[in-house]
C-alpha positions in Angstrom: 0.2 0.1 -0.1 1.3 4.1 -1.1 1.7 6.2 2.0 -1.8 7.6 2.7 -1.9 11.1 2.3 -2.2 13.6 5.3 -5.3 14.7 3.9 -6.9 11.3 4.1 -5.3 9.7 7.4 -8.6 10.5 9.2 -10.8 9.7 6.9 -13.0 7.1 7.0 -14.1 5.1 3.6 -17.5 5.5 3.8 -19.5 8.3 6.5 -23.1 9.6 6.4 -23.3 12.8 7.5 -26.4 13.6 9.5 -27.0 17.2 10.3 -30.2 16.7 13.0 -30.0 20.6 12.7 -32.0 20.0 9.0 -34.7 17.5 10.6 -35.9 19.8 13.2 -35.7 22.7 10.4 -38.2 20.4 8.4 -40.4 19.2 11.2 -41.1 22.9 11.8 -41.3 23.8 8.3 -44.5 20.9 8.2 -46.3 21.8 11.2 -46.1 25.8 9.7 -48.5 24.0 7.4 -51.0 22.4 9.5 -53.5 23.9 11.6 -52.4 24.5 15.5 -54.3 21.9 16.7 -53.0 19.1 14.4 -50.2 17.0 16.0 -46.9 16.0 13.8 -46.4 11.8 13.8 -42.5 11.7 12.8 -41.9 8.3 11.0 -38.4 7.0 12.3 -38.9 3.5 10.8 -35.9 1.4 9.2 -33.3 3.4 11.0 -34.9 7.0 10.3 -35.2 6.3 6.7 -31.0 5.4 7.1 -30.3 8.7 9.3 -30.6 6.7 12.4 -33.5 6.2 14.2 -32.7 7.4 17.8 -31.0 10.5 16.7 -33.6 11.5 14.1 -36.6 11.1 16.6 -35.1 13.6 19.2 -34.4 16.2 16.5 -38.3 15.8 15.2 -39.3 16.1 18.9 -37.2 19.3 19.2 -38.7 20.4 15.9 -42.3 19.9 17.2 -43.0 16.5 16.4 -45.3 14.9 19.6 -45.6 11.3 18.4 -43.0 8.8 16.5 -44.1 6.0 14.1 -42.2 2.5 13.7 -43.1 -0.6 11.9 -42.9 -3.2 14.8 -41.9 -3.8 18.2 -38.4 -4.2 17.7 -38.1 -0.5 16.4 -39.8 0.5 19.2 -37.6 -1.0 21.9 -34.6 0.9 19.8 -36.0 4.4 21.0 -37.3 3.3 24.2 -33.5 2.3 25.0 -32.1 5.4 23.7 -34.6 7.1 26.4 -37.9 8.4 24.8 -39.7 6.4 26.9 -42.5 9.4 27.0 -43.5 9.9 23.9 -46.2 8.1 22.1 -45.3 5.9 19.6 -47.2 4.2 16.5 -46.2 0.8 15.4 -47.7 1.1 11.8 -46.8 -2.3 10.2 -48.5 -6.2 10.1 -47.2 -7.7 13.9 -47.3 -11.3 14.6 -47.8 -12.7 17.8 -44.5 -12.4 18.9 -43.9 -8.7 17.7 -47.5 -7.4 18.7 -46.6 -8.9 22.1 -43.2 -6.7 21.6 -44.6 -3.6 20.4 -47.3 -3.8 23.6 -44.8 -4.1 26.0 -43.0 -0.9 24.8 -46.2 1.1 25.5 -47.1 1.5 21.6 -50.2 1.9 19.9 -51.0 -0.7 17.4 -52.9 -0.9 14.2 -56.0 -3.0 14.0 -58.6 -3.5 11.2 -61.0 -6.2 12.4 -62.7 -7.5 15.6 -60.4 -10.8 15.4 -57.2 -7.9 15.7 -58.7 -6.4 18.6 -59.6 -10.1 20.1 -55.7 -10.7 19.3 -54.8 -7.4 21.2 -56.9 -8.0 24.4 -55.6 -11.4 24.5 -51.7 -10.1 24.2 -52.5 -8.0 27.4 -54.4 -5.0 25.8 -53.1 -1.8 24.4 -54.4 1.3 22.7 -55.2 0.7 18.9 -55.9 2.5 15.9 -58.5 1.1 13.6 -57.2 1.1 9.9 -59.6 1.4 6.3 -58.1 0.9 3.3 -59.7 3.5 1.2 -57.0 2.5 -2.2 -53.4 1.1 -0.8 -54.9 -2.3 -1.2 -52.2 -3.8 1.8 -52.8 -3.3 5.5 -56.5 -2.7 6.8 -60.3 -3.5 5.6 -61.8 -2.4 2.3 -65.4 -2.6 3.9 -66.7 0.7 6.1 -68.8 -1.8 7.7 -65.8 -4.2 8.7 -64.0 -0.9 10.0 -66.8 0.0 12.1 -67.2 -3.2 13.6 -63.5 -3.0 14.5 -63.9 0.2 16.1 -67.0 -1.1 18.1 -65.0 -4.0 19.5 -62.0 -1.7 20.5 -64.7 0.7 22.4 -66.3 -2.7 23.9 -63.0 -4.9 24.8 -61.6 -4.6 28.2 -58.3 -3.4 28.4 -58.4 -1.9 24.9 -58.8 1.4 24.2 -60.0 3.1 20.7 -56.8 5.3 20.2 -57.2 6.5 16.0 -58.6 5.8 13.2 -56.1 6.4 10.2 -55.7 5.1 6.2 -52.5 5.7 3.9 -52.8 7.1 0.9 -51.5 5.4 -2.5 -51.0 8.1 -4.9 -50.4 11.6 -2.9 -47.1 11.7 -4.5 -48.5 12.0 -7.7 -50.0 15.1 -9.0 -51.4 14.1 -11.9 -53.2 10.9 -10.5 -56.7 11.0 -12.1 -58.7 11.6 -8.9 -57.4 8.7 -7.1 -55.8 10.7 -4.3 -59.2 12.9 -3.9 -61.5 9.6 -3.9 -59.4 8.4 -1.2 -59.3 11.3 0.8 -63.1 11.9 0.4 -64.3 7.7 1.4 -61.9 8.1 4.3 -63.4 11.8 5.8 -67.1 10.6 5.4 -66.1 7.2 7.9 -63.8 8.8 9.7 -65.7 12.1 11.1 -68.3 9.9 11.6 -66.6 7.7 14.1 -65.1 10.6 16.0 -69.0 12.4 16.6 -69.6 9.1 18.3 -65.7 9.0 19.7 -64.8 12.2 20.4 -61.4 11.4 21.7 -60.2 9.8 18.7 -57.5 10.7 16.6 -58.1 11.1 12.9 -55.2 10.5 10.5 -54.1 10.2 7.2 -51.6 12.6 5.4 -47.9 11.3 4.7 -45.5 14.0 3.3 -46.8 14.4 -0.1 -50.2 14.8 1.5 -49.2 17.2 3.9 -48.2 19.4 1.7 -50.2 18.7 -1.3 -54.1 19.0 0.5 -55.3 20.5 3.7 -57.8 19.0 3.5 -56.1 15.8 4.5 -54.4 17.1 7.9 -57.0 15.9 10.2 -55.5 15.4 13.6 -52.6 14.3 13.0 -50.0 14.0 10.0 -47.4 11.1 9.8 -44.3 12.8 8.1 -41.5 10.5 6.9 -39.5 11.2 3.9 -39.7 15.0 4.3 -38.5 15.2 7.6 -35.1 14.4 6.7 -35.3 17.3 3.7 -36.3 14.8 0.7 -39.0 16.0 -1.5 -42.1 13.2 -1.4 -42.5 14.2 -4.9 -39.4 13.2 -6.3 -37.7 16.2 -7.9 -35.9 19.2 -5.6 -36.1 19.3 -1.8 -35.2 23.0 -2.4 -39.0 23.9 -4.1 -40.8 22.5 -0.8 -38.5 24.5 1.6 -36.5 20.9 2.9 -33.3 20.9 4.0 -31.6 17.5 2.8 -30.2 16.3 6.6 -27.8 13.5 5.1 -25.0 14.0 2.9 -22.7 10.4 2.0 -19.0 10.9 1.9 -15.6 8.9 1.0 -12.1 10.1 -0.2 -10.0 9.5 -3.3 -7.9 6.2 -1.9 -5.9 6.4 -5.4 -5.4 8.1 -9.2 -3.6 6.6 -11.5 -2.7 6.8 -14.8 -5.0 4.9 -17.7 -3.5 4.9 -21.4 -5.9 4.3 -24.3 -6.9 0.8 -24.2 -6.4 0.3 -20.5 -9.5 -0.6 -18.3 -11.0 -0.1 -14.8 -13.1 -2.4 -12.9 -14.9 -5.6 -13.4 -15.8 -6.7 -16.8 -13.5 -4.1 -18.5 -17.0 -2.0 -18.4 -14.8 1.0 -18.8 -11.5 1.3 -21.3 -9.9 4.0 -22.1 -10.4 6.1 -25.4 -7.6 8.6 -24.6 -5.5 9.2 -22.2 -6.8 10.0 -18.7 -6.5 9.6 -14.8 -9.0 7.3 -12.8 -9.8 7.7 -9.1 -10.8 5.0 -6.5 -13.5 5.6 -4.4 -13.9 3.4 -1.5 -17.3 3.1 -1.5 -19.5 0.0 -3.2 -22.5 -1.7 -3.1 -21.3 -3.7 0.4 -22.3 -0.1 1.6 -25.3 0.8 -0.2 -24.2 2.2 -3.3 -25.9 0.5 -5.6 -24.0 -1.7 -8.4 -27.0 -0.1 -10.5 -25.1 3.3 -10.5 -22.1 1.6 -13.0 -21.1 4.3 -15.6 -24.3 6.3 -14.3 -23.6 8.8 -11.4 -21.1 11.3 -10.4 -19.1 12.4 -7.8 -17.8 16.2 -6.5 -13.9 16.2 -5.7 -12.5 19.7 -4.9 -16.0 21.6 -6.2 -15.9 19.7 -9.5 -18.0 17.1 -10.7 -16.7 14.0 -12.4 -18.2 10.9 -13.5 -18.5 7.2 -12.0 -16.7 4.8 -14.6 -17.1 1.4 -14.9 -18.5 -1.3 -12.3 -19.4 -0.6 -8.7 -18.2 -3.4 -6.9 -18.5 -4.4 -3.3 -15.8 -2.0 -2.0 -15.3 0.6 -4.7 -15.7 2.4 -7.9 -13.8 4.6 -10.3 -14.3 8.0 -11.6 -12.5 9.4 -14.8 -10.8 13.0 -13.6 -9.4 13.7 -17.0 -6.0 13.9 -18.2 -5.3 17.4 -16.3 -2.5 18.2 -14.2 -4.5 18.5 -11.6 -5.6 14.8 -11.4 -2.5 13.1 -9.4 -3.2 16.2 -6.5 -6.7 14.5 -6.0 -5.4 11.9 -4.2 -6.9 11.9 -0.9 -9.0 14.6 -1.5 -12.9 14.4 0.2 -15.4 12.9 -2.4 -18.7 13.6 -2.4 -21.6 11.0 -3.0 -24.3 12.9 -1.6 -24.6 16.2 -0.9 -22.6 19.8 -1.5 -19.4 20.6 -2.5 -18.9 24.4 -3.3 -21.7 25.4 -5.8 -22.1 21.9 -7.1 -24.8 19.7 -5.7 -25.8 16.0 -5.6 -29.8 15.0 -4.2 -30.6 11.8 -3.2 -33.2 12.9 -6.0 -30.8 13.0 -8.7 -29.2 9.6 -7.7 -32.8 7.9 -7.5 -33.8 9.1 -11.1 -30.7 7.3 -12.1 -31.8 4.3 -10.6 -35.3 4.3 -11.5 -36.0 4.4 -8.1 -37.5 6.7 -5.4 -35.4 8.7 -3.1 -36.5 6.6 0.5 -34.7 3.7 -1.2 -31.1 5.6 -1.5 -30.9 6.3 2.0 -32.7 3.1 3.3 -30.0 1.1 1.5 -27.0 2.8 3.1 -25.8 -0.5 5.2 -24.7 -0.8 8.9 -20.9 -0.5 7.4 -21.8 3.1 6.9 -21.3 4.9 10.0 -23.7 7.8 11.0 -22.4 10.9 12.3 -24.5 13.6 13.4 -23.9 17.4 14.2 -26.1 20.0 14.5 -25.6 22.7 11.4 -21.7 21.6 11.7 -21.2 21.4 15.2 -20.5 17.3 16.1 -22.9 15.7 18.6 -21.6 14.0 21.4 -23.9 11.0 20.5 -23.8 9.6 17.2 -25.7 6.4 15.6 
C-alpha cells in the first residue's frame, strides 16, 4: 500500500453525515403547514430512513413532533432503550403474535382492522389501537367500512383495549396528476372517520403522509404522519428546495488512489470502462457493500474539490472509479474528500438525482445505506456527542 496522504489519514472510507438541525427545521416547516391543533407524527422506521432512528427521533421532537411511528416492536424498543420513554409511538406494520407482544410491552399503539385483531390485542394484554380503513392502498386495513366500523365497536367494547385512532394511507399522494385517486381516497376516509369521531370524540383521525401534508389541507385532520420530508427529501421526487426542505444526510468518502489510464486500458470488473484517451482514474472506496448500488455503474457522478466527475466502470462491493481527466491537477486529487450525496461548493448531488439514475425513489437511496457506513450526527456543523 502506498503512503496515505495526510488529508485522508483521519477520513473513513465512507461516512454519512446527518445534520439533526435540518431535521428540526423540516419538522418546524411541516407544522407550519397544518392547523395549530394538528399533531406531527415523525416516521422514524427503517433506522430513520437510514439517518439513524434515535437521533432522528430526538431531532423531530425538538422540531415540534409529538408522536413517533415505527414498523414494529423491535424498532420501538430501540427508541425506548435510547431514552425516548414518554413520547407516544405508533407501530404501523403487520405484527405477528411475538411482534405484537413486543410492541405492546413498549407501550406502543398498534394497528387493527378487524374484530379478530382487537381480540388478539386483548389476549396479548391489551393496549391502544388505531383502526385502519383501506381506501385504496390495497395493503393493510379493510376495504369494508362496515367491517372497519365493527372493529371500532369491538375496540370500544373490549376490556383492556382503548380506541385511540382511525387512519388510512394514500397510494398516490406523491403523484399530482393521479386521475383523482387521491381525492377519492380522501373523501371515502373523511366520510367514515368523521362519523366515527362524532361517536368517539377523543379519537385521533390521521391520514396524511409527507406528500399529502404538503399537497392538500383537507388531509390534515388531527395528525399528519411525515417520513421522507422530515429528512429533507422531496416526497414528489424532484428538488427538496422547491418545497422548502433541507436535506439532512450527506454521503462522503475520499479519493483513495489516482492512476494513469492509457488508451485501451480498463478499470473494474468486466472492463466496462476502457479508456479511449489518456486519462486518470480515481478510486473511491465505496461500493454496493455500503449501499452504493451496482446499478450506478457508469451512471453517476461524484464531487471532488468542487468539481463533478463521472463514475466509470462497474461498481464493486467495496469501490468504484471515476474519470478525473488528463489534466495536471488529477494526481493531486489523491486523498481529497469525495461527495456522493451532498454539496461541495456550488455543486450539489441530491438523493433524488441518484434515485432517478436508478429508476427508483429517494427513500430507497438512504434506506439502502448499510450498517458498514457510520452515521455521524451534527447540528449545523457542530458535532454531537452522541452519534448513531
